[in-house]
N, C-alpha and C positions, 0 to 999 in steps of 0.2 A: 605809617610805616611801611615799609617796603619787605615783603618777607621773599627769601629766595628757596626754592624747593629743592631738596636733593636727595638721590635715590641712594640707598646703602644695601648689604645685607645684613639680616642679622644674624647673631654668633653662633647660634645652636642649629637652625634648618637651613641656614641660608636663604630664606625667604627674603623677598625685596621687602621694605621697610622707608617711610618716608622720614626724611628731616627738614623741618622748616629754619632756617637762619637770617638770622636779623643781625643783632652783635652777638649773640650767642647759638649754638646749636641746642635746638628742642626736639626731640623724638616724639613723633604723631604713635607709635606703637612703639612697645617692646623692642630694645635692641637684642636682646636675647633670642625670645621666645616669644612672637607674635599671635600665635594661635592659642597657646596656652593661657596669653593674657586676655584674648579675644574671650575666652571659654568662661573664662574668672568673672568678667565685666558683665558678661551675660546673664550666669548666675546671680551675680549683686542685682542686677535693675528687673530681671525676669517676675512677672507677676501673670499668672492662669488667666485670669479675670479681665484681663486689659484686653481691648479691641483695637486699640489703637496704639501706635509709638511714634513719637517725633524725636527723631536721632539728630542732634548737633553735631557734627564732624564726621564725614565717610571714610576720611583715612584712605585705606587699599581695599575697604569692604571687609577683613577678616573678621569684627565683631558683627556684621550685618548677616554673614552667610551663616556664621553659628545661632544669632539671631531663628531666622528665618527655619533654621532646622528643627524648632521647637514650639513655634506659635502657630496657633489653629490656621485652618484655609481662611477662617474669613478674618483674621484680623491683618490691619493697614501698618505697614512698616514705612513710614514717610521719613527722609534722611536729609536733610539739609545740610549742604556743602558750603561753604563759605569763601573758599579759595579756586578762582578759575584755573590756575595752573593743576593743581591737585584735580579735580572737575574735568579737564580736558586731557589728560595723562590717562584718566581710567575709561573715560570714553573711547579713545584711541585705540586702547590695546587690548587684551584680553582679561582684565582683570573683573570685568563687569559682565563677562560674556557667560556665564553658567546661571545669573540671577535673571537678568535683563528680561526675561520673559516672565517671570515670577509676579502673579498679578496683584501680590502682597506688597511689593516694590516697589514705591515711589521715589525718585529722585528729584532732587529742588536742588538749582544753583542760586546763588544770591542774588543773580539780576533780577529785576522785578519780583524780589521777595515776596511783597505783597499780596500781589495777584495769584502767584501760583500757589502760595500756602492758601488762599479762600478757594480757588480752583479742587484743591485736594481735599479739604476739611469741610469747608462751609457745610455741605450737605452729608457731611458723617455723622456717626454717634459718637459724639463728644463725651458721653459720660462717663468714660472708662478710660481718658486718654492717659499717657503717660508721656512727661516731657525728658528727655536724658541728654547729657551730655558726655562725649567720649572724649577721654585722655586732656589733652591740654588745650582743648580748642577754645575752651572761654576764654582762656590767658592769652592765647594768640589772636583770637578774634573777637574782642569784649564788644563791639560797637553792632557788629554784625548778631550777635547773641541778644544782644538787648532789642534790637528789632525785632528780630522772631518773635521773643517774648511779647513783645507789646502787639504785634499784628496778629497772633493767636489769642490774647486775651479780648483785641476788639471784636475775633472771630465768635470766639464765645460767648462775648455779649450781643452780638447781633443771632446766635443760635437762641441762647434763652429767650431773646423777644420774639422771635419766631414761634419756638415750642410755647411758650406762655399763651400767646397769640391763639393758635392752631387747639390748645388745648379749652384757652376759655370759650372759644365758637365752636367746639366739637359737634354742640348738639343741635347749635342752631345752624350748622354747616350741612349735616346730615337733612334737617327740615328743609332747607332752602334747596337742595340739589333735587328734593325729592317733588316739592313743591314748581319749583320752577322748570321743570321737563317740558311739562305741556305748552309753555309758553314759548321754550325756545323751538319745540316744534312747528311753529307758526312765527317765528322769528327769522332776523336773517344774522350770518355768520360776519365775524373779523375779517376771515383773509379776503371777502368780498371787496373790502375798501383797500387791500395790500397795494401801495405805491400809485395811488390814483391820484394823489395831487403831490408829485415829486416837483412841480415848480412852482409850490406856493410855501409862504413861510405862516408860521403860525403865534399865537399868543396864548399860553397857560396861565389861568388866574385861580390864583388861591386867595385865601382868606384870612392872610397876615393884616395887621393893622396898617400898616400902608397903604393897603389897596386903594384907601379913599383919597390917597396923593395924585393917581395917574388911572382911575379906571375911566373918569370923563374922556380920555384921551381916545377911548376906543367907538365915542359915538362916529357914527358914518364911515368907519371900516371897514364892515361885515363885508363887504363886496372886493373887499381888497387883501384880508389877512384870515386866516381859519381860526377862532375863536374857541378853548374847549376849558370849560368850569368845571368844576363839581357842584355835589349839592346844597350847599353852603353859599356857593357866590351865583346859583342860577338866579336868585330871586332879585337880591340888588341888581344885576344886570340888565334884568327884564324891568325892573323901576325906574332904571335908568336911560330905558329906551335902547338897551343894545340886545340883540337877537344874537346869541353864541352859536355855531352849529352844532356841538356835540355836549352834551353834560355826561362823564365820568362817573361812575358809583362802584365801590369795593366793598365795605364793608357788610358783613353778614347780621349784626346786629340790631335790634329794634332801633337802637340811637340811632341809625343811619336812615331810618324810615322819617324820624321825627325830623330831618332835615329838608325831608320831600314834603311833607305835609302840606303845605301851602303852593307846592308847585306841581299837586299831582296831576292839572288838568293840561297843563303844558305840554307841548308837540314837538319839542327840541328832541332831536334822537338820542336815546339813551345809550351809553356805551356800559355794559356790567358783565361782571362775570358770571359764571353758572351760579356760585355759593352766594352771589349777591341777597340781602335781603329781600324774604320772596315776598312782602306787602309792597316795596315800592315796585318788583315787577308783575306784581297781579294788578295795582292802582293806577300805576304811571299810563298815562294814554298816549305819549308819544312811542314811536318806532322803536324796538330794540334791537342792538345790535351786540351781539354776544360774543364772549372768548370762554376759553377752558380755565377751571380752577381745582378740579377736585382731588387732583394729586392721585386719583384711581386710575391706571392704567388699562385704557381700554373699555373706558366706562363711556366714552362719547360715543363708540362705533357700536356698543351694546344696544344704545338708547335711540341714537340717530341714525346709524348708519355710517357714519363718516367721521374725521378727524375735524374736532376743533382746538382751534389754535390759542397759543396762549397770550395774554398781555403782561408785561413783567409785573409783580406787585410785591411790594414790600415797603412795609412801615406807615409810610404814607400814601394818600391817595394821588400826591403829586407824580410819584414815580411813575405811575399806569395814568396819569393823564399824558405825561412827557412820553411813554413809551408807545402809547396810541398816535400820538403825534409820529413818531417814527414809523410807526407800523402803514400808516398812508401815507408816508413819501416825504413828510417836511422835514427839510434839512437842517433850516434856520429857525430857533424855536425861542423865542422871549418866554420870560416868567415875570409875573406881577403878582404882590401880595404875598410873597416867599418869603416872610422875614424868620421865621425858625429862631425868633430872641426876644428880648424883651424890649418893646417898642411902646413907651410910655405906660409902661406894667400892664397891656392888654394883652390878650390870647389870639385876640383877630380884629379885624375892622368892626365897628360899630353898625355900619350897615349890613353886617354877616353876621353879628350876633344873635339870629334866631330867638330872640326873647329870653337867653339865658344870662348867665353871672359872666361878664365879660372882663373880669379883672385876673389877672395871673397867678394863680395859687401856688407854683411849683419853686422851690428853691432857685433863686437865678445865681449861680455862683462858680459857673464857666465863661472863662474869659477866651472869646474869641475872634477873627478879624471880622471887620465890618466891613460892607458893602460901599457907604458912604463915609461912616467914621472911623476911625483907626481900628477900631474895636469895638465890640459890643458884649453884654451878658447875655447867657444863656442857660437851661438846665440841661439834664440828662437825657430826657426823652428828645426834645428837638435837637440836643448834639449829636443822637440816634440817626435822626433825621437826616441829618445835616452829611454823615459819613456815608449813609445809605447811596444819597444822591451822588455824593462825590464817586462814588466806586462805581454805579451806574454812569455817570459820564467817563468814567476810566474805560469801561467796557465798552464805550458805542465814541470813544473820542474820534473813529476815523469815518464815522456815520453822519453824524449829527453835529450841530454849532449850537450851542446851547447860551444867551445872552441873558444874565440878570436883570430885569428893569427894575427889581425892586428898591426903591425909594428909601433905603433904609436895613436894619436886618444883618444876618450875619452872611459871609461871603461862604462861596461852595466851593470847592476847589472844581477845576475843569469848565469854570462859567468865565466868559467876557462879562462885564461891567459896563453897562449904558443907559440912557434914558430912555423910555418907551418913544417919545418921538425920533429920538435917533436911530432907535432897531426899525419905526415903520418907515420912514425916510427913506432908508436904506433896503429896506427888503420888501415892503408893500407893494402887490402888483397893480396892474390896470382891473377895472371894474369885471369881475363874473359873478355870475349869479350860482354861488357856492349852494344854496341851497337846495336849487333844482337838480345840481351835480349828485349831491346828496340822497335825497329824495328818488331819483332814477334809478341809484344804484339797488336802495332798498326795495323798489317797488319791481326791479327786474330779477332780485336774488330773494326774495323772501319764501322761506318755504310754507308749502302749502298744509302741510303737517297731517299726523294722523294721530287722533286722541284714543282711539281705539288699540292702537298699537300699545300707546304706553300704558293702558290701561291692562291690558294682558300681562306685559312687564311686571306692573305691578304684582297682578295678582300670584304671577308666579314667585315672585321674591316672597311674599308673603307668605305662600305656601311651603318655600323653602324654610322661612323662619321660625314657623310654627314647629314643623320637623325638627329645626335644629335645639329648639327648647326642649321638646319631648326626648330627643337623645341625649342632650345634657344631662336631664333630671334623671334618664335612668343609670345612667354614668356616675351621678353623685351618690344614687343610691347604691351601688356595686361598691365606690370606694367607702361611703361611711361604713357598710357590712363589713368590708376587708379590714379596714384600722381596728374597726373593735375586735376584729377575730387574730389581728393580726396576722395574717397570712392572704396571701390572694393566690385563689386556687385558680388552676390551668381553665375550667371553665370559664369563671369570671376574666382573667386574662385575654381568651378568647373573643369574650362578649364586649372589652374595652375597645380591643384592634378592630371589631365591626364598627363600633360606634362613631369610633376616630375615623374610619373608613368613610363613613356616610357623611360625617358633619366634613370633612375635606371634598366632598361632590357637593357640597352646598357651600362651601366657602366662596366659589364663584359669583353665587348670586346674593353674596353677603359683605360685598365690600366696605360699603357706605355704612352696615352697623359694627363693622371691625372699626371704622375712624371714632367711635365714640369712645373707645376703652384704649387706645394705641399706650397711654401712659402703662395701667394693668398689665397688659400684655408684657413690656419692655420689662417689669419686675419680674414676671412668672418666669421670663425666658433666662435672666440673671442669677434666679435660686438654682442652686448646683447641690448635688446630694454628694456629703462628705464622704467620702470611700475608706476613711480611717473607723469607721464607726464599723458596728457589728450588722450582719446581714439583715437581723430582724429591725433596726434600725434605719439603717440605710432603706429599706422597704418602704417604710412608715414618712420617712422624709418625701421619697418617690409619689407615694400616694397622698401626701399633702399637698405636693405641688401640684398633681394631679387634678386633685379636688378644687384648689383656686383656679385652675385652668377652666374646668367645668362652670364653675360659680362665673367666672368672667363673663363667661359664652352664654352662659343662661340669663343672667340679670344683664348683658348686653341685648340681647334677642327681645328680651321681654319689652326694654324701653324703646328699641328701634321699631318694635310692632306696633306699637302705640304713635309712633311718629308717621308709619307707613300708612295705618288706617286712617290718618287724619288726611293725609295728602289724597287718599283715592277717595274721601268723601269730598275733598276741594276738586280732585278731577271730574268727579261725577256732577257737581255744581257748573264748573266751566265748559263743559259736555252740552249740558242743561241752556245752560245762557247763549251760548254759540247756536243750538240748534232753534232758538226762540228766533234771535238774528237775522238765522237765514230764512 
C-alpha cells in the first residue's frame, strides 16, 4: 500500500497534524486538539513502575513530549516510526528539536529495524517494559508492527537466556574470577594476537554429528590454515593426528572441566575468558591467552594495571571461537561440525561424545532451512544458537566471510555453504609454521607476574568484606528495634546514614560479591513505599525494604568471604609450588 502524507492544521489550536491518505484520509492525530489527545493517551498508558516504553508511531511527537514530562530520569522511551516520510519531516524540521538531546528519547526508523531494536533493547532492563501503539498506526502499518513485536519477542528470549545463564553461574563466576587472577598475572592477553594473521584463513571445529564426515580432510593442513577447536573436539583432532592451533573454552561450570579431563597434559594454547572454570585454568598444561568477561568495569585495571579486551561470548562456544578468529585477523572462516539440528538423533559426533549419552533428548519440533537438505528439524535451544550466530554474522558482515562446511545440519543466515575441500582449495595458504609464530607471540608477551600484588589485594578485599558484614549486622539490629518500636529515632537515623556511607566506601572492593545477588538487589530496588498509607505504615514499609537490603548485603558478603578465603588458600599453594620450581 502506498501512503501519501499530508499536513493540515488542527481546528482548535491550529497546530500542524499529519494525515495519511491512501484510499481514504486517516488522521494520525486528533483533527481538533492534538495536545489534549496526547495528554489523554499518556494518562491511559502511563504506569509509574515501568522503566522502558516502546511506542509504535511517532506522528509529530505530541504524545512523546507529554510522556517525557512525567516519566523518571532513568526511563527509556523508544519510538519506532514505520513511515520514512514522517521520519524525514521531523528530522528536517523543528518538531524534534526540543527533545532530541533528551537521553531518555530513542528514535528508530523501520529501516534495519531488527538491528536497531537490538542495539536499544538487548542490554536494557526489560523486566518492566511496556509496548504501546499510538493512534491508527497498527491499522496503517500492520506488517511493521508484526515485525517489531516478533523482534522484541526474540530479544526477550535472548535476554532471558542470558540472565538465566548468568544467575546459574554467578557463584562459579565469582569463584573463577578470584582463583584465575594469579594465572592471568602469569599469562598472555588477547590483544597481543590482534591482527597477527590477517592473510590467513581458519577452520572452526565444532562437535556436531556431521563432524565425522570431514574431520579427516584437515590432516596435513596444519601449516596451511589455522585450526580453532573447543574442548569437546580437542581430543578427537589429536586422535586423528591433527594438531589444532588454539583450543577455546568459555563455560564457568565444572561440566566444562569434564571436557578437558583427558587432555590436561596437552600444550595447545588455551584461549579463555577470566571466568573460565578454575580447574581448567589451574590444571591445563598449555599456555593460556586470556580475554575479559567479568562485566565489572575497571576490575582488570585494579587487578592487573591494564585493560583486558573481550571476545564476543553468547550462547555457544562457537561464537567465541569465531570471534577469536576475527580478533587475530582471519577474514575467511570455515565451520565444520556446526549442525545445530537433529542429525541421526544425536547431539554430537560419536568421536566427541566424551563417554556421555549421545542421543538427542530434546523435542525436535522446529523446522528450519538446511545446509544440504531443503529443511531439517531442530529444538528451541539450538534454534536460539542459530539466531545468535546469525545476529553475529550480521554485525560482522563487512569484516569476515563465513563458509559453513558442515555436511548437514541447519543453515545459518549470513553464511555461504560449500564443502570443506572447496574452502581449503580456495583459501589455504602456502606452508607456514603457525605453531612457531604463535609460540613467539606468547613468549614475547607473557607477563612475568606478581603473586604478592594479588595476595595483598585479596587481603584488602577480605578486610572490607568483614567490615561490611559487621556494618550490615549493626544496621539490622537498629532496623529490628525501630520496627518493634514503630519509630525511627533521630539518633538511629544518623547511625544508619553513617553505616550506609561506610558500606558505600567498601563497595568498590565488593564488585565481585555484588554479582552473587543481582536478582535480589533488583527486587529490592523495585520495592516502592505506598504514599497513600499513613506515616507510620510508610515508615514500617521503608524499614522493611532497608532490612531486606542489609540482610542481602550481609548474606552475600558471608557467602563471598568463604569463596575469597578459598582463593587466598589456593594462591598461597600456587606461590609455594612456584617457589619450589624456581
